[in-house]
N, C-alpha and C positions, 0 to 999 in steps of 0.2 A: 402438709396441713398445719396451720398455726395452732399451737397449743394454747389452752386457756390461761396457763400460767406464764406465758411469755411477757417479759418486762424489758422495755428498751433501755432503761437505766442499768439493769443488770448486764445487758449486752455491752453497753458502753464501758462499764466498770471492768468487765472481763477482758475486753479488747485492749484497753489502755495499758501501755507498757509491754505489749507483746508484739510479735510479728506474725501472728496468726490471722487467718482470714475470718470474715464475718461468719461464713458457713460453719467454721470449726466450732463456734459457740452456740449454734442453733440446734434445736432438737432434731433427731433423725427424720422426723416427719415434716419439718419446716424447711422451706427453701428461701434463699436470700431474696428472690423475686417477690416474695410475699410481704416484704417490708413496705410499709406505706410511705408516701412522700413525706409526711410529717415525721415519721420515725427516721428516715434518712436525713432530714434536716436537723433533727435532734443530735444525731451522730456528728454531723458537720459542725454544729454549734459548740460541741464539747471536745471532740478529738479529731485528729486528722492523721492520714497515713503519709509518713515521710517518703518523698519520692526517691531519696538516696539510700537510706538504710532499711526502709520497709517496716519501721516500728510505728505503732499507734501512739501519738503524743497529745498532750493537752494543746488546745488551740493557742493558749498563751505562749507556747514555745515555738509557734509557727513563724517562719521567715520565708520570704520569697527571694529566690536567686535564679536568674536566667530563666524565669517562667516556671520554675519548679517550686513546690512547697516543701521546705525542708525544716527539720528540727534544729534547735539551738546547738546540739552536739555536732551536727553535720555542717553547720554554718561557720564553726570555729576553725 
């Protein structure tokens, strides 16, 4: 169940720079499937999960290589 205090910007901030899952930062009562399409788009507009290292990075660091979305560190 979604808590009234849930904030997508806090989730994005918590995820960025980690290799944790989205579920790790949700309250015990909330499931990832409860995120709205708008919230998922907000995540995609600000951060991405690197296909190689598994870290959440800013979209400004996103590179595409062989169909994978990778961070600047992995592209070097």
